[in-house]
N, C-alpha and C positions, 0 to 999 in steps of 0.2 A: 506588536503588529496592529496598525490602524484598520485595515480592512478584514472584514469577517470573510473567511474562506468558506466556499460551499464545499458539500460532500463530493461534488463532481470534481472540483479543482483538487481536492485532496487526493481522490483516486488517480487523477492524472499524474500528480507528483509521484505517488506510490508506484505507478506503471513505469515511469521514467526511471525512478530508483532501481526497479528490478532489472530494467534493461541495462543500465549503466554499471550497476555493481555486480550482477550475475549472469547478465547475457540471456535473461528470460523474456520471452515474448508473452504478453498476458493475452489469454483466450477469452476468459470471462473473470469478472471480479464483482462480488456482491458484499456490501457493508452489513456486518453483524452488529456492530455497535461503534458508536463515534463518541469518543471522550475527548475530542480536541476542542479547546476553548481559547479563543484569542491567539490561534497559532500554536499552541502547546498542548500536549496530550497524546493519547493513543487511539489510533483508528484500527479496528479489528475486523478483518475481511475473510471471506472464503474465496479462493481464486483457483483457477485452472490456468497454468502456464505451459509453455512449449519450449523445449531446449532442443536443437537439432532435429526437429520434426517429432519428438517424443513428448507427449503430454502428461502431466501429473496434477493431482488435486492437493491443495494445501489450505491450512488456516494460517494466516499471518497477522502480526501485530506491528504496525508501523508506529514509531514514536517520532511526534513532530516537535521541534523547537523553533520558534520564530517563523513558523509557516513552512519549514523545510523538514524533509525525513532526514533523521540523523541516525537511526538504527531500525532494525527489524528483526523479530524472532518469529520462528515459523514451527509448524507441526504438520506432518503429512495427514491427510484425511483418508 
């Protein structure tokens, strides 16, 4: 990947991933650590999501490859 992604762009991709893959609306997302370099690596966040009006708090790890989210693991906070 030629262009460097900003943390804000990574968060936007993670938010879209949550909506498309899980139907989750993101209420808030804070980056805990950013291990993404040249579009590859892991973005570690704390977030609050809403599904059907019910909110829950999570720690999530988004794996990026080529500037896109390819997988995610999660743990309830």
